C-alpha positions, 0 to 999 in steps of 0.5 A: 518351704517355710512360709506357705499357705496349705490347703487341703480340699476334700470336695471335687475340685480343679486343681487349676482353678488354684493354680491361677489364683496362686499365680495371680497373688504372685503378681502382687507386690511383695509376694513373688515367693507366694505359694500354695501347698496344692494337694494331687488333683481328686480323681473325681473332677468337679467344680469347687463349691461356693462355700469351700471359695469363702474359706479358702478367701479367708484363709488365703488372705489372713496366710497372706498377711501372715507371710509378709508380715508388713501389711494388714488384713485390710490391705490385701482383702481387696486385691485377693478378693477381686482375684477370686471374683474373677477366677472363681466368681465369687464375691467379695466377703465380710472378714472375720476375727474368729477362727470357727467352724461353718457350712456353705452358703446354702445346702443347694449350693455346697451339697451339705459340705460342711467346712472347717478352719484351724491353724498349726502349730507353725502359724500356717492356714488349714482348710478342710472340707468334710462330706459329713453332717452336723458340727465338726469336733475339734481335739486338742488332747490327741496323742498320735502313736504316729508323726504325720510329718515323718510317715508315708503311706503308698496306695496301689489300686488295681482295676483293669488288667492286661490279662482279662480272661484270667483277672476280670475288672474290679471297677470300685478300686478307683473309689478305693483309693480316693477315700483311702487318700482323704482319709489319710490326708484329712488334718482331722483324722489321720492328717498326712502331708499331701507329698507323703502319700503316693497313689499308684493306680493300674500300675504296671508291676515294675512301676508298683516295685520301684516305688516301694524301693523307694518308699523303703529307703526313705530315711527320715521316716518313722512310720510306713503305711501300705494299702492295695486293693485289687486281685490277690492269688494263692501261688501255692506253699500259702504263698500270697501275690498280689496282681498288677496291671500287666501280670498274666498266666502262661502256663498256670505260672504268673508273670509280672506278679508282685510276690507278698515276700517282696513287699515284706522285704522292702518293709524290712529294709525300710528304717521305719520303726512301725509298718501298717498294712492294709490289704483288700484282696482275695487269699489276704489273710496269708499275709496276717497270719504268719504261721510257721508252718505257713510262711517260710520267711521271717516275720517283718517286726515292727508290722501290723496287718488287717487283711480283708479276708481269711487265707481261704476266703474271697474278698467281695465288692458291687460291681456298681458300687463306689468301693468294695465291702472291706475298704467301705467299713474300713473307711468309715471307721475313720470317717464315722469313728466309734462312739464308746471309744477314746478321743482316738482311735487305735489299730484295734478299734479298726479292726473290731470295726470292719469285722462287725460290719462285715459279719452283719452283711454276712461276709468273711471276716478280716484277719488281723495280726500284730507285731509292732514294737514295744507297743499294743494294737489297742493302745497305737492311735492312728487317727482322730476319732470323729464320734467320740462322746465323753458321755458315751465313754462314761457309759461304757462300763455301765452297758458292759455291767448289764451285759453281764461282763463284769470284769470288763466293766471293771477293766474299763472303770480302772482305765477311765479312773486313769484317763480322768483322775479329777472326774468324781463323778466317775469315781463315785460311780466306779464305787457303786459299781463294787457295791452292786456287784458285791451285793449281787453275788452275796444275793446269787449266792444265798438264792443258790443255798435257799433254792437248790440246796434248801439251807436256810441257815446259810441263805439266811446268812447270805441275805444279812452280808447283802444288806450290809452292803446295800439295803433292798426291802426285797432282801429282807423278804427273802430273810423272812421266808428263811426264818418261816423255812426254818421254823417249819424245819424244827416242827417236822424234826420235832416230830420226827424224834423218837420218845425219849425216857426222861432223864431222872427215872432212867437214873433211878433204873439205872441205878437200882441194877448197878448199886446192888453189884456195887454194895453188895457183891455175892463172894463164893464161900470156896472161891476167892477174887483175885486182885487181877479180877478186881482190877478188871471188874472195876475198869468194866464198871467205870467204862459202863458208868461212863457210857450210861453218862455220856448217853445222859447228857448227849443231845441233838442240835442243828447246826447253822447249815441245817446239818443235824448233830449231837452235843457232849459238853459244856452248855450255857442257857440250854446251848453248847458253850464252853467246851465240847464235841459234836457228832454229825450225822454226816459223820463229820466231827468237831472237838472244841471250843463253843460260844452260845451254840456256835464252834468259837475259838479254837477246834479240831474238825474233821470231815467224813471225807478225811479232811481235818483241820485244827486252829481257830473259828467265828461264828462256826466257820474256819476263821483266823490261822489253823492247818487243814490236811486234805485227804490227798495229802495237800497240807495247808498252814496260815489264814482264813476268813469266813470259811475260805482260805483268805491271807498270808499262807503256805500249801505244800502239795502231795506232789512236792509243789510248795506256794507260800504267799498271799490267798484270797477267796480259796486261790493264790492271789496277791504276791507269792512264791511258787517252787516246783519240785523240780526245783523250778521258782516263780516270784511275784504276782498272782491271780487266780491261781495263775501267774499274772501281773508282774514276776520272775520265773527261774528255770533250773530243770531245762530252759524256759517255754519257746525260749531255746537257751533261757532259763530266767524271764522277768517281765509281764505275765497274763492268765499263767502266759508270758504276755507284754513286756520282758526279758530272758537271761540265760544261764550265766545271767546274760540277756538274751531277748528284750522286747514284747511276748504274745501268748507266751512267745517272743513277738520278735526274732528270738534271740535279739541280743 
């Protein structure tokens, strides 16, 4: 009906009062076609509270004025106020022009119910009463993943059973249905129209199946929600059955039960794009696990299932409680919301909330499975978030950072900047976060070099680099500690050195031994020395002079990492400078250019383990372009940055694999191409040596993993696995699958094209 007043009452009230009021309003001239959209009578009978009456009166007067479009608010005020006084026993109230949140007349009378009025896009008035404390949050930027007008829900609950010998009563089931109905129909939360929600309480097996058939045949449906609370039973072969009021056990076999395979069959036949299932029953995890080794039926595409427990566990309740444990926490997630979440609650939020709450009371954790179409569960928003706080949301990355969850904090900052691109404070906090992260990384590396490796020079360099990122007086103290330790180490090394004969004395001694041989050789009288002998003697003398000269020039120095080495070559200010060669005590060697005691320019470094590098150096680090040949047979040809592989480069592995592309911190990071020895190739994005981001994998050696017949995959990757949206093609280039992937596996049936 186009022109009507929509009233939603979540506090106990009698439907008869509203019907009588509607009938009396129809008697007013010009309002014969007036109608009210009434909810089904609540399970709990009671009397309407005074605060709600006042709000309903104002809403109806405003709605009638809009409905007639001929008379003013004041024209109908006296007549309708009189009817309220007659039917509901309330006096006339003062008219208000603004829509606002209000509470009842007094706490004793309204029982602390909070009331809010809001208008929808059709000009209809909507009244909602909330059983909560504090003001009501109203959101103007909600982005539902569902269309409430085209979403239907079936709530099934069984608390009493004919076969009481095998199925004991579950009294809280009635409260479960009541709370789920309130949550789904609450305009502040899910907001489904009343007529779109069906409740089946203590119904027979045939009635439940008929209703599931009916809802599966609805044409104008986009989302289907099914909720079940009651007994569940594993009937063998890991098959789940839901127990109805008239279900019986005869000779250990169930009769008049509802196999969950029937529920899935109905969901498969539904035209709804997405199906959401909540099951509060023993062994309900059988409906969510979806393991091919467990189920012998095809999974329902576009389904999100949240089960109260695993396939082996029971679901628990207290007999005198209003709700079962799982449904209590599920509805609390809707009603209370999550402080650190978005303005909307996602399906993942519901799972996380119930899982945390059940774990705190040491009950089995729920089981969740998502097979939604083209959307992840953490992006499927089903309800408003009453506890949303922008301040708390902004504080989430800081909280993750304090817990040491750096990567999660970084992702949260990136997500927030996308949501709030104009927030300068957020951007500043993100920059400060990155600065602190880099600072802490450098300090940590410096501490390891200082305390664990006793490499004071390298630690000092790390601390100085940290100071360039962020000034900290404590770091200056650490640098001073490094300097003191280097001085002590140098003094200790001097005491350990063996005394060396002064160079000039040693030279005189050597010359006195060698010169006579060269200047006055004694020749035999009878035997002459031939030309070959002269050549041999000349070579030997030259070698002897070379080694003497080398011994004279060799001096001992200490490298930046504390390693001592002997150096022969050019010097300046008593430091290696120019061309020279160094032999380290650990067996490594360097031959190349030096500047001010540091390896700078082009040179070759050979490690004791057999690795060799030929290329450019800076401050004794491998820096610039160079070729490194590793002793295991791998060869890297590309750029370095202060000792790590960073920039563009090609690595040819011993097994025949080749990677060409971007590197960062010794790992494949950025855009590149990896070619396997068997001909397979991946072109796309990498992160920490994994395929991560968007890329194309071409398989020449066989077929794609988990994609029979697939030869080429183009789409999203995460940590080396196909994750997110992607496409698979066969050898001829024909598209065979298009859709989401999860953990390297297609989410939907394969192939689907």
